[in-house]
PDB file of N, H, CA, C and O in Angstrom:
ATOM      1  N   UNK A   1     -40.421 136.598 161.575  1.00  0.00           N
ATOM      2  CA  UNK A   1     -40.517 136.993 160.205  1.00  0.00           C
ATOM      3  C   UNK A   1     -40.280 138.743 159.536  1.00  0.00           C
ATOM      4  O   UNK A   1     -39.880 139.263 158.495  1.00  0.00           O
ATOM      5  N   UNK A   2     -40.899 139.246 161.104  1.00  0.00           N
ATOM      6  H   UNK A   2     -41.224 138.823 161.950  1.00  0.00           H
ATOM      7  CA  UNK A   2     -41.249 140.618 160.395  1.00  0.00           C
ATOM      8  C   UNK A   2     -39.690 141.280 160.845  1.00  0.00           C
ATOM      9  O   UNK A   2     -39.218 142.178 160.148  1.00  0.00           O
ATOM     10  N   UNK A   3     -38.891 140.730 162.138  1.00  0.00           N
ATOM     11  H   UNK A   3     -39.275 140.001 162.704  1.00  0.00           H
ATOM     12  CA  UNK A   3     -37.811 141.153 162.335  1.00  0.00           C
ATOM     13  C   UNK A   3     -36.547 140.984 161.230  1.00  0.00           C
ATOM     14  O   UNK A   3     -35.497 141.623 161.293  1.00  0.00           O
ATOM     15  N   UNK A   4     -36.855 140.069 160.295  1.00  0.00           N
ATOM     16  H   UNK A   4     -37.708 139.550 160.244  1.00  0.00           H
ATOM     17  CA  UNK A   4     -35.884 139.641 159.310  1.00  0.00           C
ATOM     18  C   UNK A   4     -36.146 140.132 157.540  1.00  0.00           C
ATOM     19  O   UNK A   4     -35.469 139.907 156.537  1.00  0.00           O
ATOM     20  N   UNK A   5     -37.628 140.992 157.777  1.00  0.00           N
ATOM     21  H   UNK A   5     -38.177 141.175 158.592  1.00  0.00           H
ATOM     22  CA  UNK A   5     -38.399 141.291 156.539  1.00  0.00           C
ATOM     23  C   UNK A   5     -38.979 140.215 155.736  1.00  0.00           C
ATOM     24  O   UNK A   5     -39.809 140.514 154.877  1.00  0.00           O
ATOM     25  N   UNK A   6     -38.656 139.059 155.907  1.00  0.00           N
ATOM     26  H   UNK A   6     -37.982 138.815 156.605  1.00  0.00           H
ATOM     27  CA  UNK A   6     -39.213 138.180 155.424  1.00  0.00           C
ATOM     28  C   UNK A   6     -40.486 138.263 154.702  1.00  0.00           C
ATOM     29  O   UNK A   6     -41.367 138.681 155.453  1.00  0.00           O
ATOM     30  N   UNK A   7     -40.886 138.026 153.558  1.00  0.00           N
ATOM     31  H   UNK A   7     -40.171 137.687 152.948  1.00  0.00           H
ATOM     32  CA  UNK A   7     -42.070 137.989 152.992  1.00  0.00           C
ATOM     33  C   UNK A   7     -42.489 136.745 152.592  1.00  0.00           C
ATOM     34  O   UNK A   7     -43.715 136.646 152.635  1.00  0.00           O
ATOM     35  N   UNK A   8     -42.072 136.028 152.320  1.00  0.00           N
ATOM     36  H   UNK A   8     -41.076 136.109 152.285  1.00  0.00           H
ATOM     37  CA  UNK A   8     -42.475 134.507 151.916  1.00  0.00           C
ATOM     38  C   UNK A   8     -43.776 134.167 152.648  1.00  0.00           C
ATOM     39  O   UNK A   8     -44.495 134.877 153.351  1.00  0.00           O
ATOM     40  N   UNK A   9     -43.910 132.497 152.178  1.00  0.00           N
ATOM     41  H   UNK A   9     -43.327 131.920 151.606  1.00  0.00           H
ATOM     42  CA  UNK A   9     -44.965 132.293 152.982  1.00  0.00           C
ATOM     43  C   UNK A   9     -44.662 131.157 154.019  1.00  0.00           C
ATOM     44  O   UNK A   9     -44.095 130.171 153.549  1.00  0.00           O
ATOM     45  N   UNK A  10     -44.970 131.144 155.437  1.00  0.00           N
ATOM     46  H   UNK A  10     -45.430 131.946 155.819  1.00  0.00           H
ATOM     47  CA  UNK A  10     -44.463 130.158 156.127  1.00  0.00           C
ATOM     48  C   UNK A  10     -45.655 128.978 156.180  1.00  0.00           C
ATOM     49  O   UNK A  10     -46.856 129.182 156.358  1.00  0.00           O
ATOM     50  N   UNK A  11     -45.086 127.875 156.006  1.00  0.00           N
ATOM     51  H   UNK A  11     -44.111 127.709 155.862  1.00  0.00           H
ATOM     52  CA  UNK A  11     -45.580 126.716 155.960  1.00  0.00           C
ATOM     53  C   UNK A  11     -45.630 125.735 157.394  1.00  0.00           C
ATOM     54  O   UNK A  11     -44.503 125.286 157.602  1.00  0.00           O
ATOM     55  N   UNK A  12     -46.364 125.407 158.154  1.00  0.00           N
ATOM     56  H   UNK A  12     -47.279 125.772 157.984  1.00  0.00           H
ATOM     57  CA  UNK A  12     -45.894 124.225 159.031  1.00  0.00           C
ATOM     58  C   UNK A  12     -46.197 122.736 158.172  1.00  0.00           C
ATOM     59  O   UNK A  12     -46.999 122.616 157.245  1.00  0.00           O
ATOM     60  N   UNK A  13     -45.378 121.716 158.715  1.00  0.00           N
ATOM     61  H   UNK A  13     -44.726 121.814 159.468  1.00  0.00           H
ATOM     62  CA  UNK A  13     -45.560 120.525 158.236  1.00  0.00           C
ATOM     63  C   UNK A  13     -46.047 119.979 159.268  1.00  0.00           C
ATOM     64  O   UNK A  13     -45.340 119.890 160.272  1.00  0.00           O
ATOM     65  N   UNK A  14     -47.752 119.342 159.266  1.00  0.00           N
ATOM     66  H   UNK A  14     -48.326 119.414 158.450  1.00  0.00           H
ATOM     67  CA  UNK A  14     -48.161 119.414 160.894  1.00  0.00           C
ATOM     68  C   UNK A  14     -48.268 117.551 161.173  1.00  0.00           C
ATOM     69  O   UNK A  14     -48.906 116.859 161.966  1.00  0.00           O
ATOM     70  N   UNK A  15     -46.981 117.161 159.724  1.00  0.00           N
ATOM     71  H   UNK A  15     -46.462 117.723 159.080  1.00  0.00           H
ATOM     72  CA  UNK A  15     -46.801 115.457 160.169  1.00  0.00           C
ATOM     73  C   UNK A  15     -45.708 115.268 160.666  1.00  0.00           C
ATOM     74  O   UNK A  15     -45.200 114.159 160.831  1.00  0.00           O
ATOM     75  N   UNK A  16     -45.278 116.211 160.927  1.00  0.00           N
ATOM     76  H   UNK A  16     -45.691 117.112 160.793  1.00  0.00           H
ATOM     77  CA  UNK A  16     -44.064 116.236 161.881  1.00  0.00           C
ATOM     78  C   UNK A  16     -43.441 116.230 163.068  1.00  0.00           C
ATOM     79  O   UNK A  16     -44.150 117.158 163.459  1.00  0.00           O
ATOM     80  N   UNK A  17     -42.826 116.042 163.895  1.00  0.00           N
ATOM     81  H   UNK A  17     -42.251 115.289 163.578  1.00  0.00           H
ATOM     82  CA  UNK A  17     -43.002 116.483 165.625  1.00  0.00           C
ATOM     83  C   UNK A  17     -42.895 118.135 165.730  1.00  0.00           C
ATOM     84  O   UNK A  17     -42.204 118.950 165.119  1.00  0.00           O
ATOM     85  N   UNK A  18     -43.595 118.225 166.471  1.00  0.00           N
ATOM     86  H   UNK A  18     -44.156 117.563 166.968  1.00  0.00           H
ATOM     87  CA  UNK A  18     -43.347 119.861 167.149  1.00  0.00           C
ATOM     88  C   UNK A  18     -42.112 120.166 167.731  1.00  0.00           C
ATOM     89  O   UNK A  18     -41.924 121.247 168.290  1.00  0.00           O
ATOM     90  N   UNK A  19     -41.265 119.306 167.644  1.00  0.00           N
ATOM     91  H   UNK A  19     -41.418 118.429 167.190  1.00  0.00           H
ATOM     92  CA  UNK A  19     -39.908 120.024 168.011  1.00  0.00           C
ATOM     93  C   UNK A  19     -39.783 120.254 169.257  1.00  0.00           C
ATOM     94  O   UNK A  19     -40.550 119.600 169.965  1.00  0.00           O
ATOM     95  N   UNK A  20     -38.897 121.146 169.920  1.00  0.00           N
ATOM     96  H   UNK A  20     -38.274 121.677 169.346  1.00  0.00           H
ATOM     97  CA  UNK A  20     -38.613 121.592 171.366  1.00  0.00           C
ATOM     98  C   UNK A  20     -39.719 122.086 172.353  1.00  0.00           C
ATOM     99  O   UNK A  20     -40.316 123.142 172.145  1.00  0.00           O
ATOM    100  N   UNK A  21     -39.923 121.447 173.219  1.00  0.00           N
ATOM    101  H   UNK A  21     -39.438 120.589 173.387  1.00  0.00           H
ATOM    102  CA  UNK A  21     -41.254 121.936 173.814  1.00  0.00           C
ATOM    103  C   UNK A  21     -41.081 123.250 174.558  1.00  0.00           C
ATOM    104  O   UNK A  21     -39.969 123.504 175.021  1.00  0.00           O
ATOM    105  N   UNK A  22     -42.059 124.085 174.710  1.00  0.00           N
ATOM    106  H   UNK A  22     -42.963 123.878 174.334  1.00  0.00           H
ATOM    107  CA  UNK A  22     -41.748 125.494 175.305  1.00  0.00           C
ATOM    108  C   UNK A  22     -41.325 124.930 176.818  1.00  0.00           C
ATOM    109  O   UNK A  22     -41.598 123.991 177.566  1.00  0.00           O
ATOM    110  N   UNK A  23     -40.551 126.016 176.784  1.00  0.00           N
ATOM    111  H   UNK A  23     -40.330 126.779 176.177  1.00  0.00           H
ATOM    112  CA  UNK A  23     -39.743 125.913 178.652  1.00  0.00           C
ATOM    113  C   UNK A  23     -39.831 127.373 179.311  1.00  0.00           C
ATOM    114  O   UNK A  23     -39.429 128.419 178.803  1.00  0.00           O
ATOM    115  N   UNK A  24     -40.261 127.255 180.182  1.00  0.00           N
ATOM    116  H   UNK A  24     -40.588 126.405 180.595  1.00  0.00           H
ATOM    117  CA  UNK A  24     -40.370 128.492 180.934  1.00  0.00           C
ATOM    118  C   UNK A  24     -38.728 128.266 181.998  1.00  0.00           C
ATOM    119  O   UNK A  24     -38.246 127.338 182.648  1.00  0.00           O
ATOM    120  N   UNK A  25     -38.378 129.509 181.717  1.00  0.00           N
ATOM    121  H   UNK A  25     -38.770 130.263 181.189  1.00  0.00           H
ATOM    122  CA  UNK A  25     -36.895 129.790 182.187  1.00  0.00           C
ATOM    123  C   UNK A  25     -36.586 130.352 183.738  1.00  0.00           C
ATOM    124  O   UNK A  25     -36.173 131.511 183.786  1.00  0.00           O
ATOM    125  N   UNK A  26     -36.753 129.618 185.048  1.00  0.00           N
ATOM    126  H   UNK A  26     -37.089 128.677 185.009  1.00  0.00           H
ATOM    127  CA  UNK A  26     -36.115 130.582 185.944  1.00  0.00           C
ATOM    128  C   UNK A  26     -35.222 130.598 186.319  1.00  0.00           C
ATOM    129  O   UNK A  26     -34.472 129.742 186.788  1.00  0.00           O
ATOM    130  N   UNK A  27     -35.133 132.450 186.029  1.00  0.00           N
ATOM    131  H   UNK A  27     -35.742 133.146 185.648  1.00  0.00           H
ATOM    132  CA  UNK A  27     -33.638 132.468 186.221  1.00  0.00           C
ATOM    133  C   UNK A  27     -33.570 133.362 187.634  1.00  0.00           C
ATOM    134  O   UNK A  27     -32.941 134.419 187.671  1.00  0.00           O
ATOM    135  N   UNK A  28     -34.303 132.811 188.825  1.00  0.00           N
ATOM    136  H   UNK A  28     -34.814 131.952 188.795  1.00  0.00           H
ATOM    137  CA  UNK A  28     -33.998 133.132 190.031  1.00  0.00           C
ATOM    138  C   UNK A  28     -32.605 133.067 190.735  1.00  0.00           C
ATOM    139  O   UNK A  28     -32.132 133.977 191.416  1.00  0.00           O
ATOM    140  N   UNK A  29     -31.976 131.783 190.458  1.00  0.00           N
ATOM    141  H   UNK A  29     -32.361 131.044 189.904  1.00  0.00           H
ATOM    142  CA  UNK A  29     -30.935 131.732 190.759  1.00  0.00           C
ATOM    143  C   UNK A  29     -29.907 132.333 190.303  1.00  0.00           C
ATOM    144  O   UNK A  29     -28.885 132.581 190.943  1.00  0.00           O
ATOM    145  N   UNK A  30     -30.152 132.629 189.038  1.00  0.00           N
ATOM    146  H   UNK A  30     -30.982 132.428 188.518  1.00  0.00           H
ATOM    147  CA  UNK A  30     -28.729 133.285 188.773  1.00  0.00           C
ATOM    148  C   UNK A  30     -28.972 134.986 189.314  1.00  0.00           C
ATOM    149  O   UNK A  30     -28.002 135.681 189.616  1.00  0.00           O
ATOM    150  N   UNK A  31     -30.523 135.550 189.383  1.00  0.00           N
ATOM    151  H   UNK A  31     -31.311 134.986 189.137  1.00  0.00           H
ATOM    152  CA  UNK A  31     -30.164 136.606 190.486  1.00  0.00           C
ATOM    153  C   UNK A  31     -29.879 136.392 191.748  1.00  0.00           C
ATOM    154  O   UNK A  31     -29.478 137.359 192.395  1.00  0.00           O
ATOM    155  N   UNK A  32     -29.988 135.329 192.288  1.00  0.00           N
ATOM    156  H   UNK A  32     -30.314 134.543 191.763  1.00  0.00           H
ATOM    157  CA  UNK A  32     -29.301 135.183 193.675  1.00  0.00           C
ATOM    158  C   UNK A  32     -28.088 134.892 193.962  1.00  0.00           C
ATOM    159  O   UNK A  32     -27.490 135.222 194.986  1.00  0.00           O
ATOM    160  N   UNK A  33     -27.632 134.187 192.959  1.00  0.00           N
ATOM    161  H   UNK A  33     -28.118 133.919 192.127  1.00  0.00           H
ATOM    162  CA  UNK A  33     -26.067 133.742 193.022  1.00  0.00           C
ATOM    163  C   UNK A  33     -25.337 134.836 192.337  1.00  0.00           C
ATOM    164  O   UNK A  33     -24.293 135.141 192.913  1.00  0.00           O
ATOM    165  N   UNK A  34     -25.678 135.685 190.978  1.00  0.00           N
ATOM    166  H   UNK A  34     -26.526 135.437 190.510  1.00  0.00           H
ATOM    167  CA  UNK A  34     -25.154 136.636 190.240  1.00  0.00           C
ATOM    168  C   UNK A  34     -25.478 137.792 190.625  1.00  0.00           C
ATOM    169  O   UNK A  34     -24.477 138.505 190.545  1.00  0.00           O
ATOM    170  N   UNK A  35     -26.278 138.309 190.970  1.00  0.00           N
ATOM    171  H   UNK A  35     -27.091 137.730 191.034  1.00  0.00           H
ATOM    172  CA  UNK A  35     -27.366 139.242 190.914  1.00  0.00           C
ATOM    173  C   UNK A  35     -27.899 139.645 189.206  1.00  0.00           C
ATOM    174  O   UNK A  35     -28.260 140.760 188.828  1.00  0.00           O
ATOM    175  N   UNK A  36     -27.818 138.453 188.413  1.00  0.00           N
ATOM    176  H   UNK A  36     -27.524 137.548 188.720  1.00  0.00           H
ATOM    177  CA  UNK A  36     -28.927 138.805 187.115  1.00  0.00           C
ATOM    178  C   UNK A  36     -29.754 139.029 187.038  1.00  0.00           C
ATOM    179  O   UNK A  36     -30.617 138.400 187.651  1.00  0.00           O
ATOM    180  N   UNK A  37     -30.058 140.072 186.237  1.00  0.00           N
ATOM    181  H   UNK A  37     -29.357 140.582 185.739  1.00  0.00           H
ATOM    182  CA  UNK A  37     -31.539 140.351 185.430  1.00  0.00           C
ATOM    183  C   UNK A  37     -31.452 141.041 184.314  1.00  0.00           C
ATOM    184  O   UNK A  37     -31.079 142.195 184.102  1.00  0.00           O
ATOM    185  N   UNK A  38     -31.991 139.878 183.355  1.00  0.00           N
ATOM    186  H   UNK A  38     -32.294 138.941 183.527  1.00  0.00           H
ATOM    187  CA  UNK A  38     -32.302 140.507 182.317  1.00  0.00           C
ATOM    188  C   UNK A  38     -32.667 141.772 181.904  1.00  0.00           C
ATOM    189  O   UNK A  38     -33.785 142.024 182.353  1.00  0.00           O
ATOM    190  N   UNK A  39     -32.210 142.697 181.236  1.00  0.00           N
ATOM    191  H   UNK A  39     -31.301 142.492 180.872  1.00  0.00           H
ATOM    192  CA  UNK A  39     -32.388 144.174 181.013  1.00  0.00           C
ATOM    193  C   UNK A  39     -32.949 144.360 179.662  1.00  0.00           C
ATOM    194  O   UNK A  39     -33.462 145.447 179.394  1.00  0.00           O
ATOM    195  N   UNK A  40     -32.907 143.403 178.766  1.00  0.00           N
ATOM    196  H   UNK A  40     -32.490 142.521 178.984  1.00  0.00           H
ATOM    197  CA  UNK A  40     -33.041 143.667 177.059  1.00  0.00           C
ATOM    198  C   UNK A  40     -34.221 142.479 176.890  1.00  0.00           C
ATOM    199  O   UNK A  40     -34.140 141.254 176.979  1.00  0.00           O
ATOM    200  N   UNK A  41     -35.397 143.412 176.593  1.00  0.00           N
ATOM    201  H   UNK A  41     -35.463 144.407 176.520  1.00  0.00           H
ATOM    202  CA  UNK A  41     -36.825 142.950 176.137  1.00  0.00           C
ATOM    203  C   UNK A  41     -36.397 141.487 175.268  1.00  0.00           C
ATOM    204  O   UNK A  41     -35.211 141.316 174.987  1.00  0.00           O
ATOM    205  N   UNK A  42     -37.128 140.759 174.986  1.00  0.00           N
ATOM    206  H   UNK A  42     -38.092 140.897 175.215  1.00  0.00           H
ATOM    207  CA  UNK A  42     -37.203 139.651 174.247  1.00  0.00           C
ATOM    208  C   UNK A  42     -37.260 140.401 172.687  1.00  0.00           C
ATOM    209  O   UNK A  42     -36.185 140.135 172.150  1.00  0.00           O
ATOM    210  N   UNK A  43     -37.779 140.911 172.123  1.00  0.00           N
ATOM    211  H   UNK A  43     -38.652 141.128 172.560  1.00  0.00           H
ATOM    212  CA  UNK A  43     -37.964 141.892 170.556  1.00  0.00           C
ATOM    213  C   UNK A  43     -36.751 142.248 170.457  1.00  0.00           C
ATOM    214  O   UNK A  43     -35.884 141.669 169.802  1.00  0.00           O
ATOM    215  N   UNK A  44     -36.607 143.423 171.238  1.00  0.00           N
ATOM    216  H   UNK A  44     -37.311 143.894 171.770  1.00  0.00           H
ATOM    217  CA  UNK A  44     -34.953 143.986 170.690  1.00  0.00           C
ATOM    218  C   UNK A  44     -33.700 142.895 171.228  1.00  0.00           C
ATOM    219  O   UNK A  44     -32.681 143.054 170.556  1.00  0.00           O
ATOM    220  N   UNK A  45     -33.626 142.297 171.825  1.00  0.00           N
ATOM    221  H   UNK A  45     -34.454 142.168 172.371  1.00  0.00           H
ATOM    222  CA  UNK A  45     -32.652 141.501 172.319  1.00  0.00           C
ATOM    223  C   UNK A  45     -32.521 140.409 170.275  1.00  0.00           C
ATOM    224  O   UNK A  45     -31.522 140.224 169.580  1.00  0.00           O
ATOM    225  N   UNK A  46     -33.790 140.045 170.062  1.00  0.00           N
ATOM    226  H   UNK A  46     -34.601 140.195 170.627  1.00  0.00           H
ATOM    227  CA  UNK A  46     -33.633 139.158 168.723  1.00  0.00           C
ATOM    228  C   UNK A  46     -33.360 140.638 167.579  1.00  0.00           C
ATOM    229  O   UNK A  46     -32.587 140.527 166.627  1.00  0.00           O
ATOM    230  N   UNK A  47     -33.870 141.531 167.772  1.00  0.00           N
ATOM    231  H   UNK A  47     -34.497 141.621 168.545  1.00  0.00           H
ATOM    232  CA  UNK A  47     -33.188 142.366 166.671  1.00  0.00           C
ATOM    233  C   UNK A  47     -32.200 142.901 166.606  1.00  0.00           C
ATOM    234  O   UNK A  47     -31.870 143.289 165.485  1.00  0.00           O
ATOM    235  N   UNK A  48     -31.458 143.115 167.538  1.00  0.00           N
ATOM    236  H   UNK A  48     -31.726 142.800 168.448  1.00  0.00           H
ATOM    237  CA  UNK A  48     -29.915 143.325 167.888  1.00  0.00           C
ATOM    238  C   UNK A  48     -29.187 141.706 167.377  1.00  0.00           C
ATOM    239  O   UNK A  48     -28.009 141.580 167.042  1.00  0.00           O
ATOM    240  N   UNK A  49     -30.187 140.597 167.421  1.00  0.00           N
ATOM    241  H   UNK A  49     -31.144 140.700 167.693  1.00  0.00           H
ATOM    242  CA  UNK A  49     -29.163 139.359 167.202  1.00  0.00           C
ATOM    243  C   UNK A  49     -29.403 139.357 165.605  1.00  0.00           C
ATOM    244  O   UNK A  49     -28.340 139.008 165.091  1.00  0.00           O
ATOM    245  N   UNK A  50     -30.264 139.579 164.733  1.00  0.00           N
ATOM    246  H   UNK A  50     -31.128 139.862 165.150  1.00  0.00           H
ATOM    247  CA  UNK A  50     -30.525 139.500 163.371  1.00  0.00           C
ATOM    248  C   UNK A  50     -29.455 140.412 163.367  1.00  0.00           C
ATOM    249  O   UNK A  50     -28.416 139.753 163.324  1.00  0.00           O
ATOM    250  N   UNK A  51     -29.199 141.706 163.393  1.00  0.00           N
ATOM    251  H   UNK A  51     -30.043 142.242 163.428  1.00  0.00           H
ATOM    252  CA  UNK A  51     -28.640 142.949 162.915  1.00  0.00           C
ATOM    253  C   UNK A  51     -26.967 142.213 163.102  1.00  0.00           C
ATOM    254  O   UNK A  51     -26.239 142.100 162.115  1.00  0.00           O
ATOM    255  N   UNK A  52     -26.520 141.753 164.503  1.00  0.00           N
ATOM    256  H   UNK A  52     -27.111 141.845 165.305  1.00  0.00           H
ATOM    257  CA  UNK A  52     -25.452 141.195 164.572  1.00  0.00           C
ATOM    258  C   UNK A  52     -25.228 140.414 163.362  1.00  0.00           C
ATOM    259  O   UNK A  52     -24.392 140.837 162.564  1.00  0.00           O
ATOM    260  N   UNK A  53     -25.903 139.253 163.094  1.00  0.00           N
ATOM    261  H   UNK A  53     -26.583 138.909 163.742  1.00  0.00           H
ATOM    262  CA  UNK A  53     -25.697 138.301 162.101  1.00  0.00           C
ATOM    263  C   UNK A  53     -25.520 138.637 160.980  1.00  0.00           C
ATOM    264  O   UNK A  53     -24.515 138.239 160.392  1.00  0.00           O
ATOM    265  N   UNK A  54     -26.389 139.417 160.393  1.00  0.00           N
ATOM    266  H   UNK A  54     -27.206 139.740 160.871  1.00  0.00           H
ATOM    267  CA  UNK A  54     -26.318 140.133 159.171  1.00  0.00           C
ATOM    268  C   UNK A  54     -24.862 140.732 159.007  1.00  0.00           C
ATOM    269  O   UNK A  54     -24.069 140.172 158.251  1.00  0.00           O
ATOM    270  N   UNK A  55     -24.502 141.883 159.720  1.00  0.00           N
ATOM    271  H   UNK A  55     -25.147 142.339 160.334  1.00  0.00           H
ATOM    272  CA  UNK A  55     -22.972 142.048 159.727  1.00  0.00           C
ATOM    273  C   UNK A  55     -22.325 141.326 159.580  1.00  0.00           C
ATOM    274  O   UNK A  55     -21.817 141.196 158.466  1.00  0.00           O
ATOM    275  N   UNK A  56     -21.994 140.456 160.653  1.00  0.00           N
ATOM    276  H   UNK A  56     -22.407 140.561 161.558  1.00  0.00           H
ATOM    277  CA  UNK A  56     -21.326 139.161 160.476  1.00  0.00           C
ATOM    278  C   UNK A  56     -20.935 138.617 159.428  1.00  0.00           C
ATOM    279  O   UNK A  56     -19.797 138.496 158.973  1.00  0.00           O
ATOM    280  N   UNK A  57     -22.328 138.149 158.891  1.00  0.00           N
ATOM    281  H   UNK A  57     -23.252 138.247 159.261  1.00  0.00           H
ATOM    282  CA  UNK A  57     -22.128 137.493 157.426  1.00  0.00           C
ATOM    283  C   UNK A  57     -21.828 137.762 156.509  1.00  0.00           C
ATOM    284  O   UNK A  57     -21.335 136.965 155.711  1.00  0.00           O
ATOM    285  N   UNK A  58     -22.072 139.377 156.208  1.00  0.00           N
ATOM    286  H   UNK A  58     -22.472 140.024 156.856  1.00  0.00           H
ATOM    287  CA  UNK A  58     -21.499 140.412 155.308  1.00  0.00           C
ATOM    288  C   UNK A  58     -20.105 140.435 155.567  1.00  0.00           C
ATOM    289  O   UNK A  58     -19.515 139.691 154.784  1.00  0.00           O
ATOM    290  N   UNK A  59     -19.325 141.032 156.403  1.00  0.00           N
ATOM    291  H   UNK A  59     -19.804 141.637 157.039  1.00  0.00           H
ATOM    292  CA  UNK A  59     -17.958 140.606 156.589  1.00  0.00           C
ATOM    293  C   UNK A  59     -17.204 139.412 156.067  1.00  0.00           C
ATOM    294  O   UNK A  59     -16.412 139.384 155.124  1.00  0.00           O
ATOM    295  N   UNK A  60     -17.582 138.465 156.826  1.00  0.00           N
ATOM    296  H   UNK A  60     -18.225 138.488 157.591  1.00  0.00           H
ATOM    297  CA  UNK A  60     -17.128 136.929 156.330  1.00  0.00           C
ATOM    298  C   UNK A  60     -17.045 136.905 154.932  1.00  0.00           C
ATOM    299  O   UNK A  60     -16.028 136.719 154.264  1.00  0.00           O
ATOM    300  N   UNK A  61     -18.467 137.157 154.440  1.00  0.00           N
ATOM    301  H   UNK A  61     -19.293 137.309 154.983  1.00  0.00           H
ATOM    302  CA  UNK A  61     -18.471 137.250 152.644  1.00  0.00           C
ATOM    303  C   UNK A  61     -17.348 138.151 152.514  1.00  0.00           C
ATOM    304  O   UNK A  61     -16.330 137.606 152.089  1.00  0.00           O
ATOM    305  N   UNK A  62     -17.264 139.363 152.764  1.00  0.00           N
ATOM    306  H   UNK A  62     -18.091 139.806 153.110  1.00  0.00           H
ATOM    307  CA  UNK A  62     -15.983 139.848 151.901  1.00  0.00           C
ATOM    308  C   UNK A  62     -14.835 139.700 152.317  1.00  0.00           C
ATOM    309  O   UNK A  62     -14.005 140.489 151.865  1.00  0.00           O
ATOM    310  N   UNK A  63     -14.392 138.725 153.250  1.00  0.00           N
ATOM    311  H   UNK A  63     -15.065 138.084 153.617  1.00  0.00           H
ATOM    312  CA  UNK A  63     -13.006 138.531 154.045  1.00  0.00           C
ATOM    313  C   UNK A  63     -13.124 136.769 152.973  1.00  0.00           C
ATOM    314  O   UNK A  63     -12.083 136.397 152.431  1.00  0.00           O
ATOM    315  N   UNK A  64     -13.950 136.210 152.866  1.00  0.00           N
ATOM    316  H   UNK A  64     -14.796 136.511 153.306  1.00  0.00           H
ATOM    317  CA  UNK A  64     -13.887 135.284 151.878  1.00  0.00           C
ATOM    318  C   UNK A  64     -13.624 135.627 150.208  1.00  0.00           C
ATOM    319  O   UNK A  64     -12.788 135.137 149.449  1.00  0.00           O
ATOM    320  N   UNK A  65     -14.239 136.233 150.057  1.00  0.00           N
ATOM    321  H   UNK A  65     -14.918 136.631 150.673  1.00  0.00           H
ATOM    322  CA  UNK A  65     -13.752 137.068 148.459  1.00  0.00           C
ATOM    323  C   UNK A  65     -12.439 137.866 148.361  1.00  0.00           C
ATOM    324  O   UNK A  65     -11.806 138.055 147.322  1.00  0.00           O
ATOM    325  N   UNK A  66     -12.150 138.265 149.481  1.00  0.00           N
ATOM    326  H   UNK A  66     -12.665 138.111 150.325  1.00  0.00           H
ATOM    327  CA  UNK A  66     -11.021 138.840 148.988  1.00  0.00           C
ATOM    328  C   UNK A  66      -9.840 137.733 149.409  1.00  0.00           C
ATOM    329  O   UNK A  66      -8.684 138.071 149.155  1.00  0.00           O
ATOM    330  N   UNK A  67     -10.009 136.722 149.897  1.00  0.00           N
ATOM    331  H   UNK A  67     -10.948 136.447 150.103  1.00  0.00           H
ATOM    332  CA  UNK A  67      -8.996 135.642 149.971  1.00  0.00           C
ATOM    333  C   UNK A  67      -8.974 134.732 148.856  1.00  0.00           C
ATOM    334  O   UNK A  67      -8.125 133.846 148.953  1.00  0.00           O
ATOM    335  N   UNK A  68      -9.833 134.722 147.616  1.00  0.00           N
ATOM    336  H   UNK A  68     -10.523 135.442 147.537  1.00  0.00           H
ATOM    337  CA  UNK A  68     -10.009 134.151 146.321  1.00  0.00           C
ATOM    338  C   UNK A  68      -9.104 134.505 145.385  1.00  0.00           C
ATOM    339  O   UNK A  68      -9.188 134.054 144.243  1.00  0.00           O
TER     340      UNK A  68
END
């Protein structure tokens, strides 16, 4: 909510299933086989993803408007 600027009210429906259970990702195999180690903190990556989505959505909306 903070990264998107959402100011509405978030309401959880407790009558519904919880969805995907939490998983703890073990990246040790990627580190061992490929030398991969995540360098981007979660919140920064999420912020970058939100920014990418917004810019892509605006670009695509502009392309659609120009096609009409």
